Wavefront OBJ file of the C-alpha trace (Angstrom):
o trace
v -14.127 -18.120 -17.090
v -10.624 -18.668 -17.027
v -8.956 -16.253 -15.227
v -10.597 -14.198 -12.606
v -9.757 -10.461 -11.075
v -9.136 -9.832 -7.690
v -9.161 -6.580 -5.578
v -7.417 -5.032 -3.054
v -8.335 -1.842 -0.913
v -6.596 -0.573 2.251
v -8.945 0.657 4.810
v -5.837 2.388 6.474
v -2.356 1.252 6.850
v -0.128 3.280 9.688
v 1.294 2.751 12.949
v -2.812 3.786 14.326
v -4.504 1.200 12.448
v -4.240 -1.633 9.340
v -6.610 -3.316 7.796
v -6.981 -4.414 4.212
v -9.464 -5.800 2.243
v -9.545 -8.481 -0.350
v -12.037 -9.335 -2.777
v -12.432 -12.445 -5.257
v -15.391 -13.837 -7.191
v -16.394 -15.959 -4.383
v -14.557 -14.710 -0.866
v -14.062 -11.621 1.072
v -11.456 -10.945 3.605
v -9.657 -8.957 5.840
v -5.991 -9.222 6.370
v -6.348 -7.297 9.923
v -8.610 -5.430 11.698
v -6.508 -2.696 13.788
v -9.221 0.095 13.360
v -12.215 0.420 15.361
v -15.822 -1.382 14.345
v -17.363 1.698 13.233
v -14.285 3.188 11.071
v -14.476 -0.785 9.297
v -17.634 -1.435 8.672
v -18.052 2.251 7.460
v -15.082 1.027 4.874
v -16.673 -2.149 4.245
v -20.313 -0.467 3.513
v -18.734 1.957 1.092
v -17.019 -0.925 -1.010
v -19.581 -3.982 -0.768
v -22.520 -2.209 0.285
v -25.061 -1.715 2.991
v -25.087 -5.127 3.807
v -21.032 -6.390 3.901
v -20.553 -10.128 3.946
v -16.794 -11.210 4.987
v -15.835 -14.516 5.331
v -12.697 -14.077 7.307
v -10.581 -12.086 9.258
v -6.886 -13.026 8.848
v -4.482 -11.731 11.617
v -0.747 -10.943 11.102
v -0.129 -10.378 14.495
v -0.942 -9.087 17.858
v 0.192 -5.532 18.226
v -2.820 -3.321 19.015
v -2.092 -1.504 15.288
v -3.699 -4.633 14.201
v -6.335 -6.232 15.916
v -7.926 -3.640 17.745
v -11.177 -3.993 16.426
v -11.133 -7.780 15.482
v -13.440 -8.891 18.179
v -15.782 -6.976 17.695
v -16.038 -6.585 13.822
v -16.265 -10.572 13.890
v -19.396 -10.451 16.247
v -21.052 -7.463 13.781
v -19.921 -9.549 10.588
v -20.045 -13.547 12.372
v -17.147 -14.619 10.252
v -14.134 -16.333 11.624
v -10.956 -15.228 12.834
v -7.587 -16.816 11.475
v -4.687 -16.567 13.705
v -1.606 -18.197 14.311
v -1.207 -20.908 16.758
v 1.365 -18.589 18.481
v -0.702 -15.102 18.013
v -4.393 -16.673 19.495
v -3.813 -16.166 23.091
v -3.476 -12.618 22.726
v -6.601 -11.773 20.969
v -8.275 -13.039 24.109
v -9.103 -9.990 25.766
v -10.529 -8.568 22.374
v -13.230 -11.777 22.363
v -16.160 -12.415 23.989
v -16.153 -16.243 23.571
v -18.947 -16.186 20.767
v -16.530 -15.749 17.916
v -15.393 -18.668 15.925
v -10.874 -18.595 15.977
v -9.380 -21.054 13.558
v -6.040 -21.294 14.233
v -3.087 -21.761 11.271
v 0.755 -22.513 11.379
v 2.649 -20.369 9.283
v 3.906 -22.296 6.203
v 0.588 -24.319 6.049
v -1.809 -23.138 3.579
v -5.611 -23.344 3.922
v -8.768 -22.241 1.892
v -11.670 -19.372 2.216
v -13.955 -20.330 -0.171
v -12.463 -19.697 -3.668
v -8.712 -18.357 -1.941
v -6.195 -20.236 -0.874
v -4.265 -18.573 2.052
v -0.228 -19.043 2.604
v 0.983 -17.609 5.218
v 4.695 -17.777 5.948
v 7.001 -16.169 8.704
v 8.189 -12.839 8.928
v 11.139 -11.255 11.290
v 9.165 -8.781 13.531
v 9.010 -8.413 17.655
v 6.259 -10.364 17.922
v 5.117 -14.016 19.224
v 4.448 -15.569 15.712
v 3.822 -12.718 13.076
v 3.326 -13.499 9.566
v 2.308 -12.296 6.268
v 0.035 -13.958 3.675
v 0.381 -14.836 -0.263
v -3.064 -14.896 -1.080
v -4.408 -16.963 -4.635
v -7.944 -17.133 -6.449
v -7.683 -20.464 -8.130
v -9.011 -20.416 -11.521
v -9.324 -23.866 -13.651
v -5.831 -23.465 -14.866
v -3.261 -22.831 -11.920
v -0.989 -20.897 -14.468
v -3.768 -17.961 -14.828
v -4.096 -17.868 -11.181
v -3.734 -14.410 -9.671
v -1.663 -14.127 -6.828
v -0.856 -11.007 -3.803
v 1.184 -10.942 -0.745
v 0.305 -8.676 2.053
v 3.657 -7.966 4.040
v 4.169 -5.352 6.570
v 5.684 -5.082 9.928
v 8.826 -6.677 9.358
v 12.650 -5.775 10.108
v 14.332 -7.394 7.171
v 13.215 -9.676 3.765
v 14.578 -13.187 4.437
v 15.371 -15.378 1.515
v 12.054 -17.325 2.587
v 10.125 -14.421 1.889
v 12.137 -13.359 -0.825
v 10.700 -17.194 -2.612
v 6.996 -16.203 -1.558
v 6.575 -12.882 -2.945
v 8.818 -13.467 -6.049
v 5.859 -15.342 -7.596
v 2.675 -12.511 -6.958
v 1.174 -10.107 -9.287
v 0.602 -7.551 -6.506
v 2.967 -7.261 -3.560
v 1.683 -5.175 -0.511
v 5.188 -4.550 1.295
v 6.237 -1.927 4.207
v 8.037 0.667 3.357
v 7.878 2.058 6.919
v 11.044 4.955 7.557
v 13.566 6.926 5.701
v 16.805 6.172 7.584
v 17.756 9.785 7.581
v 14.696 11.183 9.107
v 14.793 8.321 11.451
v 18.291 8.739 12.768
v 18.048 12.403 12.966
v 14.553 12.421 14.591
v 13.494 12.862 17.971
v 12.641 9.294 18.818
v 14.835 8.043 21.573
v 17.837 5.833 20.664
v 16.667 2.948 21.984
v 13.193 3.032 20.002
v 15.579 4.128 16.420
v 17.279 0.847 17.235
v 13.916 -1.379 17.600
v 13.033 0.379 14.160
v 15.971 -0.272 12.765
v 16.899 -3.746 13.899
v 15.805 -7.354 11.953
v 12.851 -7.701 13.808
v 11.641 -3.626 13.240
v 10.425 -2.369 10.435
v 11.375 -1.536 6.414
v 13.255 1.178 5.158
v 12.265 2.921 2.054
v 15.588 1.443 0.679
v 15.192 -1.955 1.821
v 11.465 -1.692 0.450
v 12.606 -0.868 -3.241
v 15.450 -2.981 -3.259
v 13.127 -5.450 -2.505
v 10.426 -4.917 -5.107
v 13.606 -4.692 -7.381
v 14.291 -8.062 -7.162
v 10.532 -9.305 -7.472
v 10.372 -7.117 -10.455
v 13.478 -8.906 -12.322
v 13.487 -12.174 -10.906
v 9.356 -12.631 -10.589
v 6.256 -11.676 -12.205
v 5.552 -8.301 -9.665
v 3.641 -5.763 -11.681
v 2.156 -3.559 -8.596
v 3.162 -2.364 -5.601
v 1.526 -0.820 -2.699
v 3.546 0.836 0.040
v 2.172 0.265 3.656
v 2.695 0.930 6.767
v 4.415 4.389 6.362
v 5.548 6.373 9.574
v 3.973 9.713 10.597
v 7.026 11.126 11.533
v 9.731 9.498 9.797
v 8.800 9.213 6.428
v 6.540 11.319 4.226
v 4.247 9.595 0.967
v 6.123 11.153 -1.735
v 9.572 10.490 -0.455
v 8.652 6.904 -0.277
v 7.351 6.822 -3.580
v 10.265 8.457 -5.267
v 12.801 6.548 -3.533
v 10.966 3.601 -4.479
v 10.667 4.161 -7.960
v 14.497 5.433 -8.554
v 15.110 1.644 -7.190
v 12.198 0.230 -9.881
v 13.599 2.346 -12.845
v 13.373 0.830 -16.064
v 10.630 -1.685 -15.158
v 6.971 -1.441 -15.532
v 5.614 -1.796 -12.087
v 3.179 0.386 -10.731
v 3.855 1.590 -7.430
v 1.371 3.407 -4.751
v 1.135 4.539 -1.130
v -1.558 3.386 1.153
v -2.420 6.641 3.500
v -2.223 6.265 7.269
v -5.770 6.898 8.213
v -8.140 6.933 5.028
v -8.740 4.329 2.185
v -6.536 3.759 -0.878
v -7.325 3.095 -4.280
v -8.694 -0.264 -5.183
v -6.306 -2.574 -6.756
v -7.353 -5.226 -9.735
v -5.271 -8.117 -9.775
l 1 2 3 4 5 6 7 8 9 10 11 12 13 14 15 16 17 18 19 20 21 22 23 24 25 26 27 28 29 30 31 32 33 34 35 36 37 38 39 40 41 42 43 44 45 46 47 48 49 50 51 52 53 54 55 56 57 58 59 60 61 62 63 64 65 66 67 68 69 70 71 72 73 74 75 76 77 78 79 80 81 82 83 84 85 86 87 88 89 90 91 92 93 94 95 96 97 98 99 100 101 102 103 104 105 106 107 108 109 110 111 112 113 114 115 116 117 118 119 120 121 122 123 124 125 126 127 128 129 130 131 132 133 134 135 136 137 138 139 140 141 142 143 144 145 146 147 148 149 150 151 152 153 154 155 156 157 158 159 160 161 162 163 164 165 166 167 168 169 170 171 172 173 174 175 176 177 178 179 180 181 182 183 184 185 186 187 188 189 190 191 192 193 194 195 196 197 198 199 200 201 202 203 204 205 206 207 208 209 210 211 212 213 214 215 216 217 218 219 220 221 222 223 224 225 226 227 228 229 230 231 232 233 234 235 236 237 238 239 240 241 242 243 244 245 246 247 248 249 250 251 252 253 254 255 256 257 258 259 260 261 262 263 264 265 266
Protein backbone atom coordinates (compact mmCIF):
# COMPACT_ATOMS: atom_id res chain seq x y z
CA UNK A 1 0.00 0.00 0.00
CA UNK A 2 1.62 3.25 -1.11
CA UNK A 3 -0.57 5.76 0.69
CA UNK A 4 -2.62 4.97 3.78
CA UNK A 5 -5.24 7.01 5.55
CA UNK A 6 -5.18 8.57 8.98
CA UNK A 7 -8.37 9.15 10.92
CA UNK A 8 -8.78 12.04 13.32
CA UNK A 9 -11.55 12.81 15.81
CA UNK A 10 -11.90 15.36 18.59
CA UNK A 11 -13.45 13.88 21.73
CA UNK A 12 -14.05 17.45 22.97
CA UNK A 13 -12.43 20.84 22.43
CA UNK A 14 -12.94 23.84 24.67
CA UNK A 15 -12.12 25.35 28.04
CA UNK A 16 -13.88 22.43 29.77
CA UNK A 17 -11.58 19.86 28.20
CA UNK A 18 -9.53 18.96 25.14
CA UNK A 19 -8.71 15.54 23.70
CA UNK A 20 -8.04 14.46 20.11
CA UNK A 21 -7.57 10.91 18.82
CA UNK A 22 -5.40 10.15 15.78
CA UNK A 23 -5.40 6.66 14.28
CA UNK A 24 -3.08 5.36 11.58
CA UNK A 25 -2.62 1.83 10.25
CA UNK A 26 -0.40 0.90 13.20
CA UNK A 27 -0.64 3.69 15.78
CA UNK A 28 -3.24 5.22 18.06
CA UNK A 29 -2.34 8.44 19.86
CA UNK A 30 -4.15 11.08 21.87
CA UNK A 31 -3.24 14.73 21.72
CA UNK A 32 -4.02 15.98 25.24
CA UNK A 33 -6.15 14.31 27.89
CA UNK A 34 -8.12 17.14 29.42
CA UNK A 35 -11.29 15.15 30.08
CA UNK A 36 -12.06 12.68 32.85
CA UNK A 37 -10.83 9.11 32.57
CA UNK A 38 -14.46 7.99 32.19
CA UNK A 39 -15.13 10.40 29.31
CA UNK A 40 -11.95 9.50 27.47
CA UNK A 41 -12.41 5.74 27.81
CA UNK A 42 -16.03 5.99 26.72
CA UNK A 43 -14.96 7.90 23.63
CA UNK A 44 -12.16 5.49 22.82
CA UNK A 45 -14.44 2.47 23.20
CA UNK A 46 -17.00 4.03 20.91
CA UNK A 47 -14.38 4.44 18.20
CA UNK A 48 -11.90 1.64 18.83
CA UNK A 49 -14.00 -1.07 20.46
CA UNK A 50 -14.39 -2.55 23.92
CA UNK A 51 -10.67 -3.03 24.59
CA UNK A 52 -9.00 0.06 23.14
CA UNK A 53 -5.24 0.13 22.69
CA UNK A 54 -3.39 3.42 22.93
CA UNK A 55 0.24 3.91 21.96
CA UNK A 56 0.87 7.40 23.32
CA UNK A 57 -0.57 10.54 24.86
CA UNK A 58 0.98 13.73 23.48
CA UNK A 59 0.68 16.80 25.72
CA UNK A 60 0.59 20.34 24.31
CA UNK A 61 0.86 22.23 27.63
CA UNK A 62 0.01 22.04 31.30
CA UNK A 63 -3.32 23.88 31.60
CA UNK A 64 -5.95 21.74 33.31
CA UNK A 65 -8.25 21.52 30.30
CA UNK A 66 -5.45 19.67 28.49
CA UNK A 67 -4.02 17.36 31.17
CA UNK A 68 -6.63 16.67 33.87
CA UNK A 69 -7.10 13.00 32.90
CA UNK A 70 -3.58 12.19 31.72
CA UNK A 71 -2.35 10.15 34.67
CA UNK A 72 -5.45 8.00 35.07
CA UNK A 73 -5.76 7.31 31.34
CA UNK A 74 -2.07 6.47 30.99
CA UNK A 75 -2.31 4.02 33.89
CA UNK A 76 -5.56 2.47 32.64
CA UNK A 77 -4.23 1.85 29.12
CA UNK A 78 -0.56 1.43 30.06
CA UNK A 79 0.64 3.88 27.44
CA UNK A 80 3.51 6.39 27.61
CA UNK A 81 3.08 10.13 27.99
CA UNK A 82 5.12 12.38 25.70
CA UNK A 83 5.62 15.89 27.05
CA UNK A 84 8.06 18.75 26.52
CA UNK A 85 10.88 19.10 29.03
CA UNK A 86 9.51 22.42 30.25
CA UNK A 87 5.99 21.09 30.74
CA UNK A 88 6.89 17.76 32.37
CA UNK A 89 7.22 19.04 35.99
CA UNK A 90 3.64 20.33 35.90
CA UNK A 91 2.29 16.83 35.26
CA UNK A 92 3.77 15.38 38.45
CA UNK A 93 0.73 16.08 40.72
CA UNK A 94 -1.41 13.97 38.37
CA UNK A 95 0.96 11.02 38.24
CA UNK A 96 1.38 8.05 40.56
CA UNK A 97 4.97 7.24 39.66
CA UNK A 98 3.99 4.20 37.60
CA UNK A 99 3.59 5.99 34.29
CA UNK A 100 6.17 6.09 31.52
CA UNK A 101 6.93 9.76 30.88
CA UNK A 102 9.09 10.56 27.86
CA UNK A 103 10.27 14.12 27.31
CA UNK A 104 10.95 15.84 24.01
CA UNK A 105 12.32 19.17 22.84
CA UNK A 106 10.09 21.23 20.53
CA UNK A 107 11.65 21.22 17.10
CA UNK A 108 13.01 17.69 17.44
CA UNK A 109 10.87 14.91 15.98
CA UNK A 110 10.25 11.42 17.28
CA UNK A 111 8.32 8.31 16.24
CA UNK A 112 5.33 6.45 17.65
CA UNK A 113 5.04 3.28 15.58
CA UNK A 114 4.36 4.44 11.98
CA UNK A 115 3.76 8.08 12.95
CA UNK A 116 6.42 10.76 12.77
CA UNK A 117 5.64 13.37 15.43
CA UNK A 118 7.07 16.86 14.98
CA UNK A 119 6.44 19.15 17.98
CA UNK A 120 6.73 22.88 17.37
CA UNK A 121 6.66 25.88 19.69
CA UNK A 122 3.53 27.99 19.99
CA UNK A 123 3.06 31.35 21.77
CA UNK A 124 0.82 30.81 24.80
CA UNK A 125 0.98 31.69 28.49
CA UNK A 126 2.32 28.31 29.58
CA UNK A 127 5.74 26.86 30.43
CA UNK A 128 6.73 25.32 27.08
CA UNK A 129 3.60 24.96 24.94
CA UNK A 130 3.68 23.24 21.59
CA UNK A 131 1.62 22.05 18.68
CA UNK A 132 2.18 18.89 16.67
CA UNK A 133 2.56 17.97 13.02
CA UNK A 134 1.85 14.26 12.65
CA UNK A 135 2.75 12.30 9.54
CA UNK A 136 2.00 8.71 8.66
CA UNK A 137 5.01 7.41 6.80
CA UNK A 138 4.65 5.55 3.52
CA UNK A 139 7.12 4.07 1.04
CA UNK A 140 7.16 7.33 -0.91
CA UNK A 141 7.50 10.49 1.17
CA UNK A 142 5.75 12.61 -1.47
CA UNK A 143 2.57 10.64 -0.73
CA UNK A 144 2.72 11.00 3.05
CA UNK A 145 -0.32 12.57 4.66
CA UNK A 146 0.24 15.19 7.33
CA UNK A 147 -2.03 16.71 9.94
CA UNK A 148 -1.44 19.45 12.50
CA UNK A 149 -2.95 20.22 15.87
CA UNK A 150 -2.45 23.86 16.91
CA UNK A 151 -4.65 25.16 19.70
CA UNK A 152 -4.10 27.65 22.53
CA UNK A 153 -1.90 30.12 20.70
CA UNK A 154 -2.09 33.89 20.74
CA UNK A 155 -0.61 34.52 17.32
CA UNK A 156 0.53 32.60 14.27
CA UNK A 157 4.25 33.10 13.74
CA UNK A 158 6.12 32.61 10.49
CA UNK A 159 7.63 29.42 11.92
CA UNK A 160 4.14 28.06 12.66
CA UNK A 161 2.97 28.91 9.15
CA UNK A 162 5.95 26.99 7.76
CA UNK A 163 4.89 23.96 9.78
CA UNK A 164 1.21 24.13 8.89
CA UNK A 165 1.61 24.87 5.21
CA UNK A 166 2.79 21.29 4.58
CA UNK A 167 -0.35 19.73 6.10
CA UNK A 168 -3.45 18.27 4.47
CA UNK A 169 -5.62 18.70 7.57
CA UNK A 170 -5.18 21.41 10.22
CA UNK A 171 -6.96 21.49 13.57
CA UNK A 172 -6.63 25.18 14.43
CA UNK A 173 -7.92 27.24 17.30
CA UNK A 174 -10.80 29.61 16.50
CA UNK A 175 -11.48 30.71 20.04
CA UNK A 176 -13.45 33.95 19.92
CA UNK A 177 -15.22 36.61 17.96
CA UNK A 178 -13.40 39.85 18.79
CA UNK A 179 -16.58 41.94 18.98
CA UNK A 180 -18.27 39.47 21.31
CA UNK A 181 -15.19 39.37 23.54
CA UNK A 182 -14.65 43.13 23.68
CA UNK A 183 -18.32 43.85 24.39
CA UNK A 184 -18.79 40.91 26.73
CA UNK A 185 -18.78 40.60 30.51
CA UNK A 186 -15.24 39.31 31.03
CA UNK A 187 -13.00 41.47 33.26
CA UNK A 188 -10.71 43.76 31.30
CA UNK A 189 -7.52 41.95 32.34
CA UNK A 190 -8.93 38.63 31.10
CA UNK A 191 -9.97 40.21 27.80
CA UNK A 192 -6.45 41.55 27.34
CA UNK A 193 -4.93 38.15 28.16
CA UNK A 194 -7.10 36.44 25.52
CA UNK A 195 -6.30 39.12 22.94
CA UNK A 196 -2.56 39.09 23.64
CA UNK A 197 0.13 37.33 21.63
CA UNK A 198 0.16 34.55 24.25
CA UNK A 199 -3.62 34.24 24.47
CA UNK A 200 -6.04 32.74 21.95
CA UNK A 201 -6.80 33.09 18.23
CA UNK A 202 -9.87 34.92 16.98
CA UNK A 203 -12.14 33.64 14.23
CA UNK A 204 -10.70 36.19 11.81
CA UNK A 205 -7.09 35.28 12.56
CA UNK A 206 -7.94 31.60 12.13
CA UNK A 207 -9.62 32.39 8.81
CA UNK A 208 -6.69 34.49 7.58
CA UNK A 209 -4.25 31.75 8.53
CA UNK A 210 -6.25 29.04 6.81
CA UNK A 211 -6.55 31.19 3.68
CA UNK A 212 -2.77 31.44 3.57
CA UNK A 213 -2.43 27.68 4.00
CA UNK A 214 -4.96 27.04 1.23
CA UNK A 215 -3.16 29.35 -1.19
CA UNK A 216 0.43 28.50 -0.32
CA UNK A 217 0.16 24.87 0.77
CA UNK A 218 -1.87 21.69 0.49
CA UNK A 219 -4.66 22.31 2.98
CA UNK A 220 -7.82 20.33 2.23
CA UNK A 221 -9.63 20.16 5.58
CA UNK A 222 -9.74 22.61 8.49
CA UNK A 223 -11.24 21.81 11.89
CA UNK A 224 -11.95 24.78 14.14
CA UNK A 225 -10.99 24.04 17.73
CA UNK A 226 -11.27 25.41 21.28
CA UNK A 227 -14.29 27.68 20.69
CA UNK A 228 -15.18 29.89 23.64
CA UNK A 229 -18.50 29.18 25.32
CA UNK A 230 -19.09 32.87 26.08
CA UNK A 231 -17.33 34.72 23.25
CA UNK A 232 -18.15 32.67 20.18
CA UNK A 233 -20.80 30.59 18.50
CA UNK A 234 -20.12 27.57 16.27
CA UNK A 235 -22.11 28.95 13.35
CA UNK A 236 -20.42 32.35 13.65
CA UNK A 237 -16.95 30.78 13.69
CA UNK A 238 -17.82 28.59 10.72
CA UNK A 239 -19.27 31.45 8.66
CA UNK A 240 -16.38 33.79 9.47
CA UNK A 241 -13.75 31.28 8.44
CA UNK A 242 -15.67 30.18 5.35
CA UNK A 243 -15.84 33.81 4.24
CA UNK A 244 -12.05 33.99 4.38
CA UNK A 245 -11.82 30.74 2.41
CA UNK A 246 -14.18 31.76 -0.41
CA UNK A 247 -12.94 30.47 -3.75
CA UNK A 248 -10.97 27.59 -2.25
CA UNK A 249 -11.88 23.92 -1.99
CA UNK A 250 -11.11 23.66 1.73
CA UNK A 251 -13.71 21.82 3.82
CA UNK A 252 -14.31 23.50 7.18
CA UNK A 253 -15.83 21.89 10.27
CA UNK A 254 -16.20 22.83 13.94
CA UNK A 255 -15.14 20.58 16.81
CA UNK A 256 -17.87 20.68 19.50
CA UNK A 257 -16.91 21.88 22.95
CA UNK A 258 -18.54 19.04 24.90
CA UNK A 259 -18.96 16.04 22.60
CA UNK A 260 -17.27 14.07 19.86
CA UNK A 261 -16.72 15.59 16.46
CA UNK A 262 -17.11 13.89 13.11
CA UNK A 263 -14.32 11.50 12.15
CA UNK A 264 -12.05 13.08 9.55
CA UNK A 265 -10.06 10.97 7.09
CA UNK A 266 -6.80 12.20 5.59
